[in-house]
N, C-alpha and C positions, 0 to 999 in steps of 0.2 A: 366845486364840485364836492359836496361830502357824498360818501359812500353811506348807505344805511348799516347799521350794526349787524340787522340781519344779514345783512350780503358778506362782511368780515367773518361774521360765524359761520356762515355755509362755507367760504373760504377755507378758513380754516380747517372746518368739519373734510374737507373734499380732499386737503391736504393729508390728514391723517391717516383717512381711510386709502388715498391711494398709497402710502406710506404702508402700512399695515396691509395691505395685497401684495406689495414687493418684499413685505419682511416675509410672508407667511410663503412665496413663491421660493424667496433662497433659502427657508429653512426645508423646504420641499426638497431639493434639489439638492443641500448640501444631505439629507436623508437619506434618497434612494442613491447617491453617489457609496456610500456609509454601505447600506444594504449590500451595493455590490460587489467593496471590497471585502464585505464577509463572508460573503457566499463566494467569491474566489478564494479567501483564504480558508474556508470550512472545506471547501474540494480538494485544495494544496494539501492541507492538513490528513484528509482519507485518502488524497494518493501516498502517501508518506508513512501513512500506519500503513498500507496495505502491502508496501514493501519491506518495512521493517516485520511485518508478521511471516511475508514468504520469509527473509533471511532468517530468524528464528526459527518456522517450520522446518526450514531445510538444515539444519543442527540439529533436530530434534528427530528427521527422521530417519537417521541414522542409529538411534539411539537402540532399538528394539532388536535390528539386525547385531549389535552388539552383544547387546545381553542375551540375546540367544543362545552364543557362543560362547559362554561364560558355564563354568562349572556352577550348576544350581540354579541356572537361568527359568522364570518364569516359562513355560510353555504358552502363554497366553501372549508370546511378543509378536506371531505372526498378527493377530489382529489387531492390537497395540498399532503395530507399524499400517495395517490396514486403514485402523481412522484419524491417524495421522495422514498417510498418504492424499483421503480425501480432502483434508483439509488442506492439503497445500495444492489439490487439484483446483479448490475450487478459488483459493487466490490464485490461483494462474487465471480461472475463469475469471473473476472479478478485475483483475487488471488489464486481461486482455481486451478489455471491453472501455477501458481509458484512452483515451484520444491523446495523442502524442502531438506537441509540434515538430520533434524532429524523428526520421526515418529513425535513426539511433538507436531512440527507446525501442522501439519493435524489434529490431533489431537482436539485441541484447537481452531481453526478456526471451525471445525465443529460442537463441543461445542456455538463458540460464532453465530453460523450462525442458531443453534437451540435455544435459547435464540432470538435471531429474528424475528423467529418465533410463537412464543409464543407472541410477543411484536404484533405482525401482527394481531393475530388470537384476543385480547384484544382489539384492535385499531378498529378491522373489529365491533367485540359484540357492542362495544360504538356506533359504528355511526349506527348502524341497529336498536337501540334504538327508537323508537318516542317519547320520553319524555326525553331524556339523561340529558338536563338541568336541575339541583335540582335533581336528581335523587340519591336515597342513595347507589342504585345497581350501577351503572356508576360509580358514588364517588369510591367504594368499588375498581372495575375493576382499574379505575385510578392508586387509588394506587399499587394496584395488580405492574401496568403496568409500574411506576415509579422505582417500587424497582429492577423489571426484571432490566427493562433499565441502572439502577446502578450499576448490577451485569456484563451486557452484553459490558458498557461502562470499565469497571475496569477490564474484560478479555479482552476487545481493547486491553486496554493500557499494560497490562501481554503479549500479540501478538505479540506488538510493540517492548519491549522489545526484546523478544524473536529471532524475524527478524533482530533488532538493533546487536544482541549478538553473530548471525549466519553469518553475512555480513564481 
């Protein structure tokens, strides 16, 4: 029983096309996994960048009130504070849209936001003082604000570590 040459060629082509289809399917699966991993990595990096920006913003937001108290400080500092506050509040809003796998993340960001609101309240008190430069009360408020800022920045670093470990 001899198999015709056409049948042999047909069998070889069939095997080739089956292998080609399997190869294409595996490439598709690998590409999909890569895309999913890439998207997950991008989202993680975005979260971490938001949190790092918040930490930097918290360090910057105390500067206008500090500069307002020094002799020769700019009278534009309340406006600078308003701009920085707007950026921080935008970051808080963007971070609040993030879904955390653990309740601790949401609690920690609420705590940081509470500290920020204390900072903001103290800064507004300093800006509202007509004779803030050289005023002992304003200096004490600034010391209190700096202590709260240190805590808020440290808590933001802890939050960054939390987000990093969750990624």
